[in-house]
C-alpha positions in Angstrom: -129.2 66.6 -20.0 -126.2 66.5 -18.1 -123.3 67.9 -18.1 -120.8 64.4 -19.6 -124.2 63.7 -21.8 -123.8 66.8 -23.8 -119.7 66.3 -23.3 -120.4 63.4 -25.2 -122.8 64.8 -27.6 -120.2 67.6 -28.6 -117.5 64.9 -29.5 -120.0 63.2 -31.6 -121.1 66.0 -33.1 -117.6 66.1 -35.2 -117.7 62.8 -35.7 -114.2 61.6 -34.4 -113.8 58.7 -36.4 -113.9 60.1 -39.8 -112.4 63.5 -38.5 -109.1 61.6 -36.7 -109.2 60.1 -40.7 -108.8 63.5 -42.2 -105.9 64.4 -40.4 -104.1 61.1 -40.9 -104.7 61.6 -44.5 -103.3 65.2 -43.9 -100.2 63.7 -42.7 -100.0 61.3 -45.4 -100.1 63.9 -47.9 -97.1 65.9 -45.7 -95.0 61.8 -45.2 -95.5 61.5 -49.3 -93.9 64.5 -49.6 -90.8 63.6 -47.4 -91.5 66.5 -44.8 -93.4 64.9 -42.1 -90.7 64.6 -39.9 -88.0 67.0 -40.9 -90.8 69.6 -41.2 -92.7 68.0 -37.7 -94.5 71.3 -36.4 -95.7 72.1 -39.3 -97.2 68.9 -39.9 -98.6 69.0 -36.6 -100.2 72.4 -37.4 -101.8 71.1 -40.4 -103.0 67.8 -38.7 -104.6 69.9 -36.0 -106.5 72.5 -38.4 -108.2 69.6 -40.2 -109.1 67.6 -37.5 -110.1 71.0 -35.8 -111.9 72.5 -39.4 -113.4 68.7 -39.8 -114.8 68.8 -36.5 -116.7 72.2 -37.6 -117.4 71.1 -40.5 -119.3 67.8 -39.7 -120.7 70.4 -36.2 -121.9 73.1 -38.4 -123.4 70.4 -40.4 -125.4 68.3 -38.0 -127.0 72.2 -37.1 -128.3 73.4 -40.9 -129.0 69.2 -40.5 -131.4 68.9 -37.6 -134.1 68.7 -39.5 -133.2 66.4 -41.4 -131.9 63.9 -38.7 -134.9 64.0 -36.9 -136.2 61.6 -39.9 -132.6 60.3 -41.5 -130.5 60.2 -38.0 -132.9 60.9 -35.0 -130.4 58.8 -33.0 -127.9 62.3 -33.8 -126.8 64.5 -30.5 -129.7 67.6 -32.3 -132.7 65.7 -32.3 -132.5 63.5 -29.7 -131.6 66.5 -27.4 -128.2 66.0 -25.9 -126.9 69.6 -27.8 -129.2 72.0 -28.0 -128.8 73.7 -31.8 -127.5 76.8 -30.5 -124.7 74.8 -28.9 -124.1 72.9 -31.8 -123.3 76.2 -33.5 -121.0 78.4 -31.0 -119.3 74.3 -30.7 -118.7 74.9 -34.4 -117.3 78.3 -35.0 -114.6 77.4 -31.6 -113.5 74.5 -33.4 -113.3 77.3 -37.1 -111.7 79.4 -35.2 -108.9 77.1 -34.1 -108.2 75.7 -36.8 -107.9 79.1 -38.8 -105.3 79.8 -35.9 -103.3 77.4 -36.8 -103.4 77.2 -40.7 -101.8 80.6 -40.2 -98.7 79.3 -39.4 -98.2 77.2 -42.0 -96.7 78.6 -45.9 -99.0 81.0 -48.0 -100.3 77.9 -50.1 -101.1 75.8 -47.5 -103.1 78.6 -45.7 -105.1 79.1 -49.5 -106.1 75.1 -49.7 -107.9 76.0 -46.4 -109.3 79.1 -46.9 -111.1 77.3 -49.4 -112.1 74.3 -47.9 -113.4 76.5 -44.8 -115.4 77.8 -46.7 -116.5 74.6 -48.8 -117.5 73.7 -45.1 -119.9 76.2 -44.1 -121.5 76.2 -47.2 -121.5 72.6 -47.8 -125.3 72.4 -46.2 -126.9 75.8 -46.9 -125.9 75.7 -50.7 -124.3 73.3 -52.2 -125.9 69.8 -50.9 -128.8 70.1 -52.7 -127.9 70.5 -56.0 -128.2 67.9 -57.7 -124.6 66.5 -57.9 -122.6 69.6 -56.2 -122.7 68.1 -52.9 -121.2 65.4 -53.3 -118.3 66.4 -55.5 -117.3 69.3 -52.9 -117.2 66.4 -50.2 -114.9 64.7 -52.5 -112.8 67.6 -53.4 -112.5 68.4 -49.9 -111.3 64.7 -48.9 -109.0 64.6 -52.1 -107.7 68.4 -50.7 -106.6 66.7 -47.6 -103.6 65.2 -49.5 -102.9 68.8 -51.2 -103.0 70.2 -47.6 -100.5 68.0 -45.5 -98.1 67.8 -48.9 -98.7 71.9 -48.9 -97.8 72.8 -45.6 -94.3 71.4 -45.5 -93.6 72.6 -49.6 -94.5 70.0 -51.7 -98.0 70.4 -53.0 -97.4 68.6 -55.9 -96.4 65.9 -54.2 -100.3 65.1 -52.9 -101.7 66.0 -56.1 -102.1 61.6 -57.9 -103.4 61.0 -54.3 -105.9 63.9 -54.3 -107.5 62.4 -57.2 -107.6 59.2 -56.5 -108.9 60.1 -53.3 -111.8 62.9 -54.3 -113.1 60.1 -57.0 -113.8 57.2 -55.0 -115.0 60.0 -52.1 -117.8 61.2 -54.6 -118.9 57.4 -54.8 -119.0 57.1 -51.3 -120.9 60.5 -51.1 -123.7 59.5 -54.4 -124.0 55.9 -52.0 -124.2 58.0 -48.8 -127.3 59.9 -50.8 -129.1 56.9 -51.8 -129.9 55.9 -48.0 -131.2 59.3 -47.4 -133.6 59.9 -50.5 -136.6 60.2 -47.7 -135.5 62.4 -45.5 -134.1 64.4 -48.5 -136.8 64.7 -49.8 -138.7 65.5 -47.2 -136.6 68.2 -46.3 -137.1 69.6 -50.5 -133.1 68.9 -51.6 -132.6 68.0 -54.5 -129.7 65.8 -54.5 -128.1 63.3 -57.4 -130.4 59.9 -56.6 -133.8 62.1 -56.4 -132.9 63.7 -59.4 -131.6 61.3 -61.7 -132.3 58.0 -60.3 -130.9 55.7 -57.4 -129.7 53.5 -59.9 -128.5 55.9 -62.3 -126.9 57.4 -59.5 -125.1 55.1 -58.0 -123.9 53.7 -62.2 -122.8 57.3 -62.3 -120.6 56.9 -58.5 -119.2 52.7 -59.9 -117.8 54.4 -63.4 -116.4 57.0 -61.1 -114.9 54.4 -59.0 -114.0 52.4 -61.8 -111.8 55.0 -63.1 -110.0 55.7 -59.5 -109.2 51.8 -59.7 -107.7 51.5 -63.1 -105.4 54.7 -62.0 -104.1 53.3 -58.9 -101.1 52.1 -59.8 -100.1 55.5 -61.4 -98.4 56.5 -58.4 -96.2 53.7 -58.4 -95.5 53.8 -62.4 -94.6 57.5 -61.4 -92.1 56.3 -58.9 -93.4 58.1 -56.2 -94.4 54.7 -54.4 -92.7 51.2 -54.2 -93.4 48.0 -55.5 -95.2 47.2 -52.1 -97.5 50.1 -53.0 -99.2 48.2 -55.6 -99.3 44.6 -52.9 -101.5 46.7 -50.2 -103.2 49.0 -52.9 -104.6 45.8 -55.3 -107.2 45.1 -52.0 -107.8 48.3 -51.7 -108.5 47.6 -55.6 -111.3 45.1 -54.8 -113.1 46.1 -51.8 -113.9 49.1 -53.6 -114.8 47.4 -56.8 -117.3 44.9 -54.5 -119.0 48.2 -52.5 -119.7 49.5 -55.8 -121.8 46.6 -56.7 -123.6 45.8 -53.0 -124.6 49.6 -52.8 -127.1 48.7 -55.7 -129.3 46.4 -53.3 -127.7 47.8 -50.3 -125.8 50.6 -49.7 -125.3 50.5 -45.7 -123.4 47.7 -47.0 -121.7 49.2 -49.5 -121.0 52.3 -48.2 -119.3 50.5 -45.1 -117.0 47.9 -47.6 -115.9 51.5 -49.7 -114.9 52.9 -46.6 -113.1 49.8 -45.0 -111.3 50.2 -49.1 -110.2 53.7 -48.7 -108.5 52.9 -45.0 -106.3 50.1 -46.5 -106.0 52.3 -49.2 -104.5 55.0 -47.4 -102.3 52.0 -45.8 -100.9 51.9 -49.4 -99.7 55.1 -49.3 -97.9 55.1 -46.2 -95.8 51.3 -47.4 -95.2 52.9 -50.6 -93.8 55.6 -49.7 -91.2 53.9 -46.8 -90.6 51.0 -49.7 -90.2 53.5 -52.2 -86.1 52.9 -53.9 
């Protein structure tokens, strides 16, 4: 493999779309807390730390999952030979170090959230992924905590609390759908994910219930006065997409996951619009 192919493989390891999205959620957390621009240096450090930590977590996950990915996702960088396992591990460590350096510039609570999340990212594949529901819950927490992290970086962590819960609930559902897609490879590796432990349809049913809870709770930020009425205008289509995603996932998990991801992006936009239009 040439240098360009390796560089492309390293970039792919970070899942750029997911990494950028995580940084965007951190920014939204700071924005909702009212400090994204007043505390621009802290916001930039938090977003940068999120980018690096997320990329590192994705890379180390691929390192530990390389044998499973040879079955479930042979096109990924390590199985196809674009990046060596050792290279992926070294790359992940470098990104983690960068994330720690940036997080150290932030207030103590934000630093504590970052520390917990870094441990979670490292232990996800090695320990939690194979425990029914535990891996899903950890990823759900990690996604939801990006709002808390952004808000804490500018000194108001409570401002991101409701958003963190809503994001965590929808993420749990998306992770369950992903596990349903990966049942063959996970079973081959001896993992006991939620769909393997209780069956795919029951796992999807649990995810759907939690998603309905998230949708039902989505107006809460408006009623608390955190967001303006335009939040409701934008979040309703997001809720609709998510509910359709839950329904579709029973027949086509891949389509369900894509719809759920789209709904998540629309919901993130609703958070921004809601903050801009609050009275």
